[in-house]
C-alpha positions in Angstrom: -25.0 -4.7 -7.6 -27.1 -4.8 -4.5 -24.1 -5.9 -2.3 -22.0 -3.2 -3.9 -24.1 -0.5 -2.4 -23.7 -1.9 1.1 -20.9 -1.0 3.6 -17.9 -3.2 3.8 -18.9 -4.1 7.4 -22.3 -5.3 6.3 -20.9 -7.1 3.3 -18.4 -9.0 5.5 -21.2 -9.9 7.9 -23.4 -11.2 5.1 -20.6 -13.2 3.5 -19.6 -14.6 6.8 -23.2 -15.6 7.6 -23.7 -17.2 4.1 -20.5 -19.2 4.5 -21.5 -20.3 8.0 -25.0 -21.2 6.8 -23.5 -23.6 4.2 -21.1 -25.0 6.7 -23.8 -25.6 9.3 -26.1 -27.1 6.7 -23.5 -29.5 5.6 -22.5 -30.4 9.1 -26.1 -30.8 10.3 -27.0 -32.9 7.2 -23.9 -35.1 7.7 -24.6 -35.4 11.5 -28.2 -36.3 10.9 -27.5 -39.1 8.4 -24.6 -40.4 10.4 -26.6 -40.7 13.6 -29.7 -42.1 11.8 -27.6 -44.8 10.1 -25.8 -45.5 13.3 -29.1 -45.9 15.3 -30.8 -48.0 12.6 -27.7 -50.2 12.3 -27.8 -50.9 16.0 -31.5 -51.7 15.8 -30.9 -54.1 12.8 -28.0 -55.7 14.7 -30.3 -56.4 17.6 -33.0 -57.7 15.3 -30.6 -60.0 13.5 -29.0 -61.2 16.7 -32.3 -62.0 18.3 -33.6 -63.9 15.2 -30.4 -66.0 15.0 -30.6 -66.9 18.6 -34.2 -68.2 18.3 -33.3 -70.0 15.1 -30.3 -71.7 16.7 -32.2 -72.9 19.7 -34.9 -74.4 17.5 -32.4 -76.1 15.3 -30.3 -77.5 18.3 -33.5 -78.7 20.1 -34.9 -80.4 17.0 -38.0 -78.2 17.4 -38.6 -78.9 21.1 -40.6 -75.9 22.4 -39.5 -76.5 26.0 -36.0 -75.2 25.0 -37.7 -72.2 23.4 -39.5 -71.4 26.7 -36.0 -71.0 28.3 -35.3 -68.0 26.0 -37.6 -66.0 28.3 -40.6 -63.8 27.7 -38.9 -60.5 27.1 -38.1 -61.1 23.4 -40.6 -60.4 20.7 -41.1 -63.4 18.5 -43.7 -66.0 17.5 -43.5 -69.5 16.0 -46.0 -70.9 13.5 -46.3 -74.1 11.5 -48.6 -74.8 8.6 -50.3 -71.4 9.0 -51.1 -72.0 12.7 -49.4 -70.1 15.6 -47.8 -72.6 18.0 -46.0 -70.2 20.3 -45.8 -66.4 21.2 -43.9 -64.7 24.0 -45.9 -62.9 26.5 -44.3 -59.6 25.4 -45.4 -60.3 21.9 -48.9 -60.9 23.0 -48.9 -57.6 25.0 -47.2 -55.4 22.5 -48.5 -56.9 19.2 -52.2 -57.5 18.7 -53.4 -61.0 18.1 -54.7 -60.2 14.6 -51.3 -59.6 13.1 -50.7 -63.1 11.7 -53.8 -62.8 9.5 -53.1 -59.3 8.4 -51.7 -59.3 4.8 -49.6 -56.2 5.6 -48.0 -58.0 8.5 -47.2 -61.0 6.4 -45.7 -59.1 3.4 -44.0 -56.2 5.2 -40.7 -56.1 7.1 -42.1 -53.5 9.6 -45.3 -53.1 11.6 -47.0 -50.2 13.3 -49.3 -51.3 16.1 -52.6 -49.5 16.8 -51.0 -47.9 19.8 -48.4 -46.3 17.5 -45.4 -48.4 18.3 -43.2 -49.3 15.3 -41.6 -52.7 15.0 -39.1 -54.1 12.5 -39.6 -57.7 11.6 -37.3 -60.5 10.6 -39.0 -63.6 9.1 -37.7 -66.9 8.1 -38.2 -70.7 8.2 -36.2 -73.2 10.2 -36.0 -75.9 7.6 -35.3 -78.9 9.9 -38.4 -78.4 12.1 -40.5 -76.4 9.6 -41.2 -73.6 12.1 -41.8 -70.1 10.6 -40.0 -67.6 12.8 -41.1 -63.9 13.1 -38.8 -61.9 15.3 -39.7 -58.3 16.1 -37.6 -55.4 17.4 -39.3 -52.3 18.8 -37.7 -49.3 17.1 -40.2 -46.7 18.4 -37.6 -45.0 20.7 -35.0 -45.2 17.9 -37.2 -43.4 15.5 -38.1 -40.8 18.2 -34.4 -40.2 18.8 -33.9 -39.6 15.0 -36.9 -37.3 14.9 -35.7 -35.3 17.9 -32.2 -35.0 16.4 -33.6 -33.6 13.2 -35.7 -31.0 15.1 -32.7 -30.0 17.2 -30.5 -29.6 14.1 -33.2 -27.6 12.2 -33.9 -25.4 15.2 -30.2 -24.9 15.9 -29.3 -23.5 12.5 -31.5 -20.3 12.8 -30.2 -19.7 16.3 -26.6 -20.2 15.2 -27.2 -17.8 12.3 -28.6 -15.1 14.6 -25.5 -15.4 16.8 -23.3 -15.4 13.6 -24.9 -12.2 12.3 -24.5 -10.4 15.6 -21.0 -11.7 16.3 -19.9 -11.2 12.7 -21.2 -7.6 12.7 -19.4 -6.9 15.9 -16.1 -8.5 14.8 -16.2 -6.8 11.4 -16.7 -3.5 13.2 -13.7 -4.2 15.4 -11.6 -5.3 12.5 -12.5 -2.2 10.4 -12.2 0.3 13.3 -8.6 1.3 12.2 -10.1 2.3 8.8 -12.5 4.7 10.5 -9.6 6.3 12.4 -7.6 6.6 9.2 -10.6 8.1 7.4 -11.1 10.7 10.1 -7.5 11.7 10.1 -7.3 11.8 6.3 -10.2 14.2 6.3 -8.2 16.5 8.5 -5.1 16.6 6.3 -4.9 19.4 3.8 -2.2 21.2 1.9 -1.2 23.1 5.0 -0.9 19.9 7.2 0.8 17.5 4.9 3.4 16.8 7.6 0.8 14.9 9.6 0.5 11.2 9.2 -2.3 8.6 9.4 -2.5 6.5 12.6 -1.3 2.9 12.5 -2.7 0.6 15.2 -1.1 -2.6 14.0 1.9 -2.2 11.6 1.9 -5.9 10.9 -1.6 -6.5 9.5 -3.0 -5.6 6.1 -4.6 -2.3 7.2 -1.3 -1.3 8.8 0.6 -2.1 5.7 -1.9 -0.1 3.6 -1.7 2.9 6.0 2.1 2.8 5.9 1.9 3.0 2.1 -0.4 6.0 2.4 2.0 7.6 4.9 4.8 7.1 2.5 2.7 8.7 -0.2 1.9 11.6 2.0 5.6 12.0 2.7 6.4 12.2 -1.0 3.5 14.6 -1.6 4.7 16.7 1.3 8.2 16.7 -0.1 6.9 17.6 -3.6 4.8 20.4 -2.2 7.8 21.7 -0.3 10.0 21.6 -3.4 7.2 23.2 -5.4 6.9 26.1 -2.9 10.6 26.5 -2.8 10.9 26.3 -6.6 8.1 28.8 -7.0 9.7 31.2 -4.5 13.2 30.8 -6.0 12.0 31.0 -9.6 10.0 34.2 -8.8 13.1 35.7 -7.1 15.3 34.8 -10.0 12.8 36.2 -12.5 12.2 39.3 -10.5 15.9 40.2 -10.2 16.7 40.8 -13.9 13.2 42.4 -14.4 13.9 44.8 -11.6 17.3 45.6 -13.0 15.9 46.2 -16.5 13.1 48.4 -15.0 15.6 50.4 -12.9 17.9 51.0 -15.8 15.0 52.1 -18.0 13.6 54.5 -15.3 17.0 56.1 -14.8 17.4 56.5 -18.6 14.0 58.2 -18.8 14.5 60.6 -15.9 17.3 62.6 -17.6 18.9 63.5 -20.9 21.5 60.9 -21.9 24.2 61.1 -24.5 24.8 58.4 -27.0 27.4 56.6 -24.9 25.2 56.5 -21.8 22.3 55.2 -23.9 24.5 52.4 -25.2 25.6 51.5 -21.7 21.9 51.4 -20.5 20.8 49.3 -23.4 23.8 47.0 -23.0 22.9 46.5 -19.3 19.3 45.8 -20.2 20.4 43.3 -22.9 22.7 41.6 -20.4 19.8 41.1 -18.0 17.6 40.0 -20.8 20.1 37.4 -21.8 20.2 36.2 -18.2 16.5 36.1 -18.1 16.4 34.1 -21.4 18.9 31.6 -20.1 16.9 31.1 -16.9 13.7 30.5 -18.9 15.5 28.1 -21.3 16.8 26.1 -18.3 13.3 26.0 -16.8 11.9 24.8 -20.1 14.6 22.1 -20.3 13.7 20.8 -16.8 10.0 21.0 -17.6 10.4 18.9 -20.7 12.5 16.4 -18.8 9.8 16.1 -16.1 7.1 15.6 -18.7 9.4 13.1 -20.6 8.9 15.2 -23.7 12.6 15.9 -24.4 13.5 14.9 -28.0 16.4 12.5 -27.4 18.2 10.8 -30.3 20.6 8.2 -28.7 23.5 7.0 -30.8 27.0 5.7 -30.3 29.1 8.4 -28.7 32.8 8.5 -27.6 32.9 10.3 -24.2 36.6 11.2 -24.6 35.9 13.1 -27.7 32.9 14.9 -26.1 34.8 15.8 -23.0 37.7 17.1 -25.1 35.4 19.5 -27.0 33.7 20.7 -23.8 37.1 21.3 -22.1 38.3 23.4 -25.0 35.1 25.4 -25.0 35.3 26.3 -21.3 39.1 26.7 -21.2 38.8 30.5 -21.7 36.7 30.7 -18.4 39.5 28.9 -16.5 42.2 31.1 -18.0 40.3 34.2 -16.9 40.8 33.0 -13.3 44.4 31.7 -14.0 43.2 28.2 -13.3 44.9 25.0 -14.6 42.4 22.9 -16.6 43.8 19.5 -17.7 42.3 16.4 -19.2 43.4 12.7 -19.1 41.8 10.2 -21.4 42.9 6.9 -19.9 40.6 4.7 -22.1 38.0 5.0 -24.7 34.6 3.4 -24.2 31.7 4.0 -26.6 28.3 4.7 -25.0 24.8 5.0 -26.4 23.5 8.5 -25.5 22.0 11.7 -26.8 25.0 13.8 -27.6 23.4 17.1 -27.0 22.1 16.4 -23.5 25.3 14.5 -22.5 27.4 17.5 -23.6 25.2 19.8 -21.6 25.6 17.7 -18.5 29.4 17.6 -18.8 29.5 21.4 -19.6 27.3 22.2 -16.5 29.4 20.2 -14.1 32.7 21.5 -15.5 31.4 25.1 -15.5 30.3 24.7 -11.9 33.8 23.5 -11.0 35.4 26.5 -12.7 33.0 29.0 -11.0 33.6 27.6 -7.5 37.3 26.9 -7.7 39.5 29.8 -6.5 41.8 31.7 -8.7 44.9 29.8 -9.7 43.2 26.6 -8.8 43.4 23.2 -10.6 40.7 21.3 -12.3 41.2 17.9 -13.9 38.8 15.9 -16.2 39.4 12.2 -16.6 37.7 9.6 -18.7 38.2 5.9 -17.9 36.6 2.5 -18.0 35.4 0.6 -14.9 35.8 -3.2 -14.2 32.3 -3.8 -15.4 32.9 -2.0 -18.6 31.0 1.2 -17.9 32.4 4.6 -18.9 33.2 7.1 -16.2 33.9 10.8 -16.4 35.6 12.3 -13.4 35.7 16.1 -12.8 38.0 16.9 -9.9 39.0 20.3 -8.5 40.8 21.7 -5.4 38.1 24.3 -4.6 36.2 24.7 -1.3 34.4 21.4 -1.8 30.8 20.4 -0.8 29.8 19.2 2.6 28.9 15.5 2.7 25.4 16.3 4.0 24.7 18.5 1.0 26.1 16.4 -1.8 22.7 15.2 -2.9 20.9 18.4 -2.3 23.1 20.4 -4.7 21.2 18.5 -7.5 17.9 20.1 -6.5 16.7 23.1 -8.4 17.7 26.5 -7.1 19.7 25.0 -4.2 22.7 26.9 -2.9 25.1 25.9 -0.2 24.5 28.1 2.8 25.1 31.4 0.9 28.4 30.3 -0.5 26.9 29.9 -4.0 26.1 33.5 -4.6 24.2 34.6 -7.6 27.2 36.3 -9.0 29.5 33.2 -8.6 27.2 30.3 -8.7 24.6 31.2 -11.3 20.9 30.3 -10.7 21.2 26.9 -9.1 19.9 25.0 -12.1 23.1 23.7 -13.7 23.5 20.6 -11.6 19.8 19.8 -11.7 19.9 19.9 -15.5 23.1 17.8 -15.4 21.5 15.1 -13.3 18.4 15.0 -15.5 20.6 14.8 -18.7 22.8 12.0 -17.3 19.8 9.9 -16.0 18.0 10.4 -19.2 20.9 8.6 -20.9 20.8 5.8 -18.5 23.7 7.0 -16.3 24.3 8.2 -12.8 26.0 11.3 -11.3 27.2 11.8 -7.8 29.8 13.7 -5.7 32.3 11.3 -4.1 34.8 11.5 -1.2 38.1 13.3 -2.0 41.2 13.6 0.0 42.0 17.2 0.9 39.9 20.1 -0.2 37.9 20.2 -3.4 35.1 18.3 -5.1 35.1 15.0 -7.0 32.2 14.5 -9.3 31.7 11.3 -11.2 29.4 10.6 -14.2 28.9 6.9 -14.9 27.4 5.7 -18.2 26.6 2.2 -19.4 28.8 0.9 -22.3 27.5 0.5 -25.8 26.0 -2.9 -26.6 28.9 -3.5 -29.1 31.4 -2.7 -26.3 29.9 -5.3 -24.0 30.2 -8.1 -26.6 
């Protein structure tokens, strides 16, 4: 909890310092024991080598002290027999005090510390042939001093290294987190009016760069959503205001003068027509709102698209006949699909109605149902109307979208039909898109996955 209240920079520094402390402690401890064992091993090796040399000379000379003299006076050893010292090197006499042979600690211990503070390791043994008792000494004072100095250096170096680690870690953490500060400053400046701005990316290949890229993608989606929301609000307000204004105008005209029965009926009829248009607009908006909230009540079951398309074609044939259009259907194959019949019918009806409205008089519209190679069902609605530019084939599925004024309110409705069609198709697991077509006209394809029974 205490670390949780600290900044990331300080937490990184503390974690870095703690890890470094453990590493330094382990390395220092390992180095100390390695060097101590190494130095002590070398001292023991010298002690063993010196003792063996003396013992070998005594054995080979059959106890003749003249040969022992030739070993020199630099070594530290003494010879005794029957409790009496018979030989000591001059170095022994200078370095070790003469009372050592009678000191119980000297006799029993394998080390000795002289009154001057020098530390000696002892190797004791008896040469059996001559009966000499050999005591060989090795001065390890300097070795122990080296070990002590090494321990002091290691202990003193750890705090110094930690201070450098804290300063260096704090500096490096600040450098590493500097992009976050820049992102934070820029993020504070972005509001609903400046969603087009993006967060700065210093290095697109590191973790912070990846995170910032994700935030920028999110900002792009939010910006797009806000743009669509503003356009939707504006278009919805305009679409709602038009029938309301018409109703108000008809009502004000009717109130301004005396009207006979026929004029009243015409005024009321006009108001009812606009009311119907208003009701249809509200129903479409509610359909899309339920779809967005995933609250649409769908009841999927096995449906034959050919039967559904045939019913929709017959329902809308009267609209085509009013424009002297030819409306034909071709059911090439029958594939059962699992879908909600009501929403799928609405999708087909909206696309076909859109084709009828935008195809010129005496035009031709064809509806085809078929089966793809992977077993999916397709519904193709093809006309020879003015067509849709390739750059706008995806935009026409947006709400209230109209193609450059060509889709007038009188001819093209309110711009919600294709948006509802896309939602209805996708809600049933399908896809809808406008495809390329030779010559003029549009080619809309609805693709639906086949029923499980059809696949098997």
